[in-house]
C-alpha positions in Angstrom: -21.4 -9.5 39.7 -20.0 -11.4 36.6 -16.3 -10.8 35.8 -15.7 -9.5 32.4 -14.0 -11.8 29.8 -11.3 -10.4 27.5 -8.5 -7.9 27.8 -8.8 -5.0 30.1 -9.7 -1.8 28.4 -6.7 0.5 27.7 -6.5 3.5 29.8 -5.3 7.0 28.8 -2.1 6.5 30.8 -1.2 3.3 29.0 -1.8 4.9 25.6 0.5 7.9 26.5 3.3 5.6 27.8 3.2 3.5 24.6 3.2 6.6 22.4 6.2 8.0 24.2 8.1 4.7 23.9 7.3 4.6 20.1 8.5 8.2 19.7 11.8 7.5 21.6 12.4 4.4 19.4 11.8 6.4 16.2 14.0 9.3 17.2 17.0 7.2 18.4 17.5 4.3 16.0 20.1 1.8 17.2 23.6 2.6 16.0 24.6 -1.0 15.4 21.9 -1.5 12.8 20.0 -4.2 14.7 16.7 -2.3 14.3 14.9 -2.1 11.0 14.9 1.7 11.2 18.6 1.7 12.0 19.3 -0.4 8.9 17.3 1.8 6.6 18.9 4.9 8.0 22.4 3.5 7.5 21.5 2.5 4.0 20.2 6.0 3.2 23.3 7.5 4.7 25.6 5.2 2.6 23.7 6.2 -0.6 24.0 9.9 0.3 27.8 9.5 0.9 28.3 7.9 -2.4 26.4 10.7 -4.1 28.5 13.3 -2.3 31.7 11.5 -3.2 30.7 11.3 -6.9 29.8 15.0 -6.9 33.2 15.9 -5.4 35.1 13.8 -7.9 33.1 15.4 -10.8 33.8 18.8 -9.4 37.5 18.0 -9.0 37.7 16.8 -12.6 35.9 19.9 -13.9 38.3 22.2 -12.0 41.3 20.5 -13.5 42.6 18.6 -10.5 44.5 15.4 -11.0 41.7 12.9 -11.1 41.4 9.9 -13.4 38.3 9.9 -15.7 37.9 6.2 -15.0 37.7 6.9 -11.2 35.1 9.6 -11.8 33.0 7.4 -14.1 33.2 4.5 -11.6 32.2 6.7 -8.7 29.2 8.2 -10.7 28.1 4.7 -11.7 28.3 3.4 -8.2 26.3 6.3 -6.9 23.7 5.8 -9.7 23.4 2.1 -8.9 23.1 2.6 -5.2 20.4 5.2 -5.7 18.5 2.9 -8.1 18.7 0.1 -5.5 17.4 2.5 -2.8 14.4 3.4 -5.0 13.6 -0.3 -5.6 13.7 -0.9 -1.9 11.4 2.0 -1.3 9.0 0.8 -4.0 8.9 -2.7 -2.4 8.4 -1.3 1.1 5.6 0.9 -0.2 3.9 -2.0 -2.0 4.1 -4.1 1.2 2.6 -1.3 3.2 -0.2 -0.8 0.7 -0.9 -4.6 0.7 -1.0 -4.6 4.5 -3.5 -1.7 4.5 -5.7 -3.6 2.0 -6.2 -6.5 4.4 -9.6 -6.4 5.9 -9.8 -7.1 9.6 
């Protein structure tokens, strides 16, 4: 009998274990931002918070509260800029993903 050359075939058990580990890592990104998914999640949360803050300041100004127009304009501009940056990051990630998918193996 000749021993086989190459990697051992993957078993159903190995596949299930690896899938479970992947799902656990996707569902619980590291809080310190050391993982890529944690970094993206933190960035999205920061953009969301800036949008919410800008909306609250606009609402406060419209209801007549003591809010400076300059502060409101600055908050809205910061929220707009952070959202545009997030969209550019998304576009770059999507382009990189499409480029990786185009590579023939």
